[in-house]
C-alpha angles and dihedrals in degrees: 000000000000122000143164118243112237096179143354126207118188110221095175138327092287103034135057133176116216140183118214146175117226123219088256089061096252113141122215129187133193095030110165120224121186126199089229127019123223087260090058095253113148118222107236117248091357094158093053101048108139138166113273095033124123111231137183127214148124111277117209133178118209122224086255089060098252119137125228131184116210129188113281115266114253115237112257112247130204089252090098090053091042090051092051090048090051092050091048091048091052091048091052091050091051090047092051091050091048091049090051091052090046091051090052090048091045093055091049091048091051090050092050095047096042093049090049091050093046092046092052093048093047094044092051092048093049093042091057090054097048121077095192138019124186113273116250135144090279123069118253090250092054091050091051091046092054091047094052095040091055090048094051093042094058097035095046095096102062118198105232091210092056094041110029120202120274115306 
C-alpha cells in the first residue's frame, strides 16, 4: 500500500504514530509505526519520516481496531526456487556417484560369491573322483577348494577374442 504522510508524532526512539492518506483517499490517524517489527524487519527510512512524504508499507488493523504500518513486503524472487533446484542437482550428483560405487562393489561381490560357489562345486566333484591327495596341514577338500577358487578367480574375466561366444 502507498500512502501520503499527513503527520508524524514521535512517541519514542523506536515508535512513531502517524496519520496518512491512502491512494484511495481514505484518511487514517493514530497508525503505529515501529523501527523494527517483532519479526525483526526494519522499517525503511524510519528516522526521516515527515509529513508530505509518500511511503509504502503493509497496513494492518488489530482485532481491537488499532492500525499498524509494517515494512513493505519484499517481492519473492526465484532465488528460493533456484536454491532448491541447486540442492536437488547436488543430491542427484551424489546419488549418481553412490550408484556408481555400488555397481562397482556389486560386480566385485558377484565375482567373490560366484568363484566361491564354483570352487566348492568343483572341489567336491574332484574330491569324489580322487582316492588320495597328498597329506598336508589342510584337508584334501580345502586344498581342492583353494585350487579351484584361484582358477575361477583369475579366469572369471574371459577375453571374448580368445573365447568367442557359443558357436
